[in-house]
N, C-alpha and C positions, 0 to 999 in steps of 0.2 A: 504494500500500500504506500502511495506517495506521501500520505500523512506521516507515516512512521519513517521519517528521513531525518538524518542529523541536521539538515538545513533548518528544521523546525524546532531545534533545541531551545531557542529563546522562548518560543510560544509554549512549549511543554513546561519549561521552568516557571513561566508566568502563570500557567494554568494551575500548577501545584500550589503556588502562593495564594491565588484567588480562592481555590477550594478550601484551603486551611482557614482563611479569613471568614468565609461563609459558614464554616463548620463551628466557629467559635462562639461561646456565650457572649451575648451583647452585640455582636457584629454580624449576626446571621442566625446562629443557633441551630443550624441544620447539621447536627453532629454526625449522621451517617456519611456525610461527605468526607469526613476525616478517614473513613475506611478505604477511600480510593484516592485521597489527595496526594499521596506520595507516589502513586503509580507512574505519572509522567516523569517524575524525577528519577525513579528506578530505571526507566527507559533510557534516560540520559546516561546513567551509570553503565548500562549495557553497551551503549555506543562507545563509552570510554574504554571499557573492557575489550571490545572488539577492535579498537584502534581507529574507529570512524571519527572520533573526536580525541584530541589530545587531552591529557589530564588538566592542563591549564584552561583549555576551552570549556571542558565540562564543569570544573569547579567554579569558573566565572559565571556560568549559567546558573549553578545552584545558588549563588549569592542573590540572584534575582528572586528566587523563591523565598529565601529567608528575609530579605528586605521587605518584600510585599507583605509577608505574614506579620512581621514585627510592626511595620508602619500601619498596616491595616487594622491591627488589634490594639495597638498602644498609642494611637494618635491622640487620645484623650489627655495624655500627659502634657501635651503642648497647650492644653486649654486652661491651665491653671491661671488664676487671676493675679499674676505677678508680672514683673518686667520681662522684656523679650529675652534677655540673657538667661533668666531663671527658667523661662519656658523651654528654651533650647537645651539647656543642661538637663532639665528634668526629662525631656523627651529623647534626646540623642544618646544619652549615656546608656540606658537599658537597651535601646535599639542596636547600638554599635556593639556592646558587649555580647548580647544574645546572638547577633549575626556572626560575630567572630567565632564564638564557641560552636555554633551550628556548622559553620563552614569548616572548622578544624575537623569535626567528626566526619563530615562528608569527604574532605580531601584525604584523610587518613585511610578510610576504607576504600576509596576509589584508587588510591595509589597501590594498595595491596591487590585489588582486582586487576589492575593494569600489569602487575608483575606476575600474573597467571596463578596466584594463590586464590583461585576462584571461590571455593567453599568458604575459606577463612574470610575473604573479602566481603561476601554477602552477610555473614554472621557478624563481622566486626562492626558494621554500620549501626544496627540497633543496639549492640552491646556498648559501643562507645557513646551512643546517644543516651542510654540509661545511666552510664557513668557520669555524663555531663549533667543530666538532671539531678543526680545525687549531689554534684558540686553546686548546682543552683539552689539547693536547699540549705547550704551551709556556708559560713564565712561572711566577711564584711560586705561582699557584693552579691549576697544571696538574692535571687529574683526568680522564684519558681512560677511566675505568672503564666508562662507558655509551656508548661509541662503538658505533653500530649494527652495524658490521662484526664486533664481538666476539661477536655472537649465535651464529655458526657455529663458534666456537673448539673445541668438543668433537667436531666431525665434519669434520676438515680434508680428508678425501677428497673432499668436495663443493666445496671452495674452493681448489683448487690454483692458481687464477689470482692469489692473493695474492702469489705469487712475482713477478708483473708489477706489480700495483697497490698492494700493501700493504693494510692494513685498510680504507683509504678505498674500495677497489674493492667491498668487501662492503657498505659503507654506501650507495654509489650504487646498487648492484644491488637492495638492499632497497627503496629509494625507488622505483625504476623498476617493480619488480614490484607494489608496492602501488598505484601509479597505474594500472598496467595492469589489475589486478583491479577497481579502482574504476570505470574506464571500461567494463569488461565488465559490471559490475552495472548501470550506466546503460543500456548497450545492450540488455541483456536485458529491461529494463523498458519500453523505448520503441521498439525496432526489431525487425524480423524479416528472414529471408532471408539473402541473400549477405552483406550488410553485417554482420549479427550474427555470422556465421561468421568474417569477417575480424577482427573485434574479439576474438573468442574465441581466435584463433590467437596474438595478441600476447603475453598472459601465458604461454601455453604455450611459445612460442619463447624468451621471456626466461628461463624456468626450465629447460627441457630442454637447450638448447644449452650454456650454461655448465656445468651440472651433468654432462652427458654428457662434455664435454671434460675436466672436472676428473677424472672417474672414469677416463678413458682415460690421463691423465697419471699419476694415482696408481698405476695398475696396471702401467704400463710404465716408470716412473722407477726407475732402478737405483741402489741404495745401494752404495757401494764396500765391498769386503770389509774388515772391521775389522782393525786392526793395533795399536791402542792400548787400554789397559785403564784403568779408573777405579774407585776405591772411594769410595762415597758413604755418609757416616756420618749417621744419623738418631738423635740422642741422646735426644730427648724430655726435655729438661731443663725442670723446673718453673720457671715465670717468677718465682714468688714467693720460693722459698727455695733455688733451685739456680743458675739461669742467671746471676743478677746478684749472687749472694752472693760478696763479695770473698774471704772466707776459704776458699771452696770451689773457686776458679778452677783452681789447680794440679791438684787431685784430678780435677776434671771433664775437664781437658785430657788427663790421663794415661789416663783411662777411654776417651775417644774415640779416642785414638791406639792404645790397646790393642785396642779393638774393630776398628779398621782392620787391625791386625796379624794378627788371627785368620784372615782369609781370604787372607793372603799379600800381598806388596807389589805394588802396581800402578804404572803410569806416573804416575798422578795420584791423589791422595787429597784429597777435598773435605769440609770441615766447614762447617756452616751459618753464617748471619749472627751476628755477635758471639759466635761460639763461644769466642773469646779475648777476655775482657772484663776489662780492667785499667785503670780510669780514671787518667789522669795526675795525679800528685801532685808538688808542689814543696816542698822542705824546706830549712831553713837560712836564710842571709841572702844579701845581694847579693854578698858576697865569696866565699861558698862554697855554691853551690846544689847540691842533690842532687835527682835526678829518679827517681820511681818510676812504673811503667806503661810504655806503648809510645809513645816520642817519635820524631818524624820525624828528629831530628838524631842519635839514638843508638839504633838498633834492636838493636845488638850486645849491649847490657847488659840488655835487658828479660828478666826471669826466665822468663816464659812462652814467649817466643820462643827462649830458650836451651834450654828443655825440648824444644820442637818440633824444633830444629836437632839436638839430640843424638839424638832418635828417628830423624830422617832419616839421620843418619850410620850408625846401627845397621842401618837397612834397606839402605843401600848405594847407592840411586839413587832417582829419582822426584822429583815435585814435590808440595808440600803447598799447597793453597789454603784459607784459612780466613777467615771473617768476623772482624773485630776492631774494638775501640774504640781509636782512636789520638788522639794530641795533638800540637800544634805550638806551640812556644815562640817568642814575639816579644820580643826584647830591647828595652830602652829606645831609642827613636828609630827602630826598624825599622817599616816600613810594615805595617799590619795592617788587616783589615776592621773597620768601625765596631762590629760586633756581637761582636768578640772580647772575651773576659772579662778584666777586670783581675785580676792576681794579688794576693791579700790580703797586705799587709805589704811589698809591693815597689812602688816608685814608677815607673810608666811601663811595666813589663813586662805582657804580655798572653798569653793562651793561647786556642787554638781547637781544638775537638775535632772528630773525624771518624768517620763510619760507614765503615769501610774493609774491604779485604781484604789479607791478608798472603800474598804469593806467595814460597815458600821452596824452595830445594833445599839440599843439604849445604854449599854455598859462598856462596850469594847470598840476600839478602832484599830484596824489592820491595814497596812499598805502593801501592795504588790506592784511590781514594775514590769514594763514591757520587756520582752526578751529580744525579738528581732527588730532592730532599728532600721529605718529607711535610709539607705546610703545617700549622702549628699544633703539630707534634710535633718535627720535626727542623729546622724553620725557621719564623720569624715573618715574614710579608710586611712589607716596608718597614723591617725591623730595621736595614738598612744605612743608612737615612736617619734613623730615630728609634731609636737604640740602647736607649732605655728600654723599648721594646716587647718586648725580649727576655724581660722578666719575665712575659709573657703565655703563654710556651710551656708546653705540657702536659708533665708529668713521666711518661715511660714508660721503664722500665728504669733508674731511678736517676739520670737526668740531665735537666735542663730547660734549654733555650736553643737558639739557632740553631747548627747545625753548619756546618762548612766543606764545600765540594764541589769537584769538578773536572770538566772536559769528559771525555767517554769516551776512554779510552786502552787500547790492547791491551797484553797481557803476553806473555812468552815462557816456555814450559815448558822443563824441563831438557833435553829432547831437541831443542829448537830450534823446536818447533811454536808459531806465534803463536795466541793465543786471546783472547777477550773475556770479561770478567767483568761480570755485572749483579748489583747488590745490591738484592734485594727489589723495591721499587717501580720501579726502573729497567726491569724486565722488562715493564712495562705500555706502554712507549714504543717503537714501531717505528722511529722516526727515530734513536733512540739506538743501538738494536741494529744498524741499518744502518750507522751511523758506525763502529762497531767492525769490522764486516766490510769496509767500504770501506778501512779502515786495515790490512787484512791478516789479521784473525782467521779461522782455519780451523775453530775449534770455539768453542762458547759454554758458559759456566759461570754458573749462577745460584745465589747463596747467599741464603737468606731465612729469616725467622722469622715464620711465619703463625699463631702460637699465641695471639696477643693476643685473638682473638675466639672461641676455642674451636672446637667442632665446628659451624660455621655455614657459609653459602655463601661467606664471605670467602676462605678458603684455596683453595676449589675454583675460584673465579673467577680468582684470580691464577695458579693453575696452568694454567687453560685458556689464558690469554694467552701463557704460555711456549710453548705449542704453535704459536701464530701466529708467534712470533719465530723459531722454527726453520724454519717453512715459508717465511716471507718471504725468508729469506737462504739457504736450502738448507744449513744447518749443523747438525751434531749438537749437541744441547744436554744438558748434565749439570746436574741440579738437586738441591741439597742443602738440605733444610728441617729446622728444629729438630724439629717434630712431624709433618711431612709436608705435602705429598706430595713425597717425594724420588723422582727418576725419571731415566730416559734416554729422550729424545725424538729420533727420527731426523729426517733432513732433509726428510721429507714432512710433518712435524708429527704423526707417529704415536707414541704411547707404546709403547715396546718392553718396558720393565721399569719397575716402580715398587714402592715400599713403601707399605703402607696408612697411613692417618692414625693418629697416636698410637701407633705400634708402634716400639719401640726395636730397631734392627737396622742392618746394613751391607749395602749393595747393590753387587755387583761387576758392571760392565758392560764391554762391548767396543765400540769405535767407530772410525770412520775420519775424520780431519780432511779437510775438503773445500776446494777452491780456486776452483771456478767462481763466477762473479758473476751473480746474477739481474738481471733488468731493473730490479726495484725497488731493488736495491743500487746499480746504475749510475746511475739517474735520480732516485731518491727519491720523495717524495710529490707526484707530478705532479698528481693529481686534486685534492688539497688546495690546491696552489698555483694551479691553474686556477680553482678556485672563488673563491679570494681575489681574483683579478684580475677575474673575471666579475661579482662582486657589485656593485661600484660602477657598472659598465656597465649592469646591469639596473636599478639604481635610477634612473639618468639616463633610460633608456628608459621607465620607469614614469612619471616626471614628464612627459616629452614626450607619452606616450600619454594621460594623464589630461587634459592641456590641449588636445590636438588631437582627442581622441576617436577616434583611428584604430582601425579594426576589425582592423588587422594587428598591433596591439600589445596 
């Protein structure tokens, strides 16, 4: 067929990119397209293997795929209400890093294919991709937004196996199905009869069996009868003149608590990320320091927390979870991170700020802090080695500089139920969610502020990931977002109740904490770990195969 010509390689690469964009939550949502999106790109790999395209030509075509996919799904990052320089940095950094990593995986496997290590070359591509996704889940530049397994996040009834594999299972499945369809196309062009029917059955089995099993699990999995209630406040605070206006903080908090009171007291009241925003201030001199804001060493005297505590006492019971901006003071001589900020006018004292949650009942106050910080906004990579790089941080929400963080830790509600709290970006990481549940969390709470990019795919994509977090661990998930989407997601990853985007309201939900442990929670990212171990073995086999010319490698 004239269509299957190396002269059309650019068209094939662009087609793969477009199909990936259309398959993605928020930018199309037609996830079955992900099952064939890589087929045109695999055809380009075959042309490279057969010498019809040089390695350089083939890899340059693949870059078209990765750029289209990244730009087409992450364009919302350029819509942030900031300066043009901030827009460009926020948008170009993840696009360039993602494209680079995806291209490296492609070039590595295609290089091996070209050297006649055929079997190793085909296997190396998805294996190196899985290893790359594992890398994207960890480190200071972690960005798992375009993990292939996220494609099905809006239709969790088809991927109930994530409770065993985590999102890596979805990525591996997409690769296998794409290869199956590719070899089917090859068979249809070159063979007939029984062999053709055998090849046809492969993609059919790969698709039907997991999806049928997933549907069976989804329909038969029993959610326990709810016995706890939660009130989720969606305040829709304007980012420019409400949410971060210091003079309006007390009024804003009183309004949110008043809104929660309208529907009656619940076991749990959840306010979104940085709903309590009071940047730490230090006044006076070394002999008589006065602190304003929310400080780790003195939560009792913080004005906004006193207001919340008084409200809780009036209600009589329950737990309040609210996003907050908190600060820690380091006295002279006390060990502190290199990126902690010096206190003006004081010699040796430093301060470190945190994106936190405050967990309160009428008697106790607990602080927990975000684990995965957004690169360039909440942390500057290598700032612990080169503190001067802290000045490069983008200013979002009235503060610029690297924040502190902590490993995931569970909390305990006033009725004794252990729970895990994920702050915004934390909810993109399955391993973090698993860690909370492994440590005893029986319910999950997400507090977030997705309003930075307005009504774009950004908030929809992050909301979709929350569904996978509930599914992977079989835990009810309560999500409070400043502008939306606030929701209750059950242990099957299904949205039972939600508030629309940019609607000010309070959602009351009922749920049951759960204690069972999924295979994924027990064993973690086995597929990612296996890929990381297998990658160097395949590279050694590729070297051996290219030197010996073995037809078995």
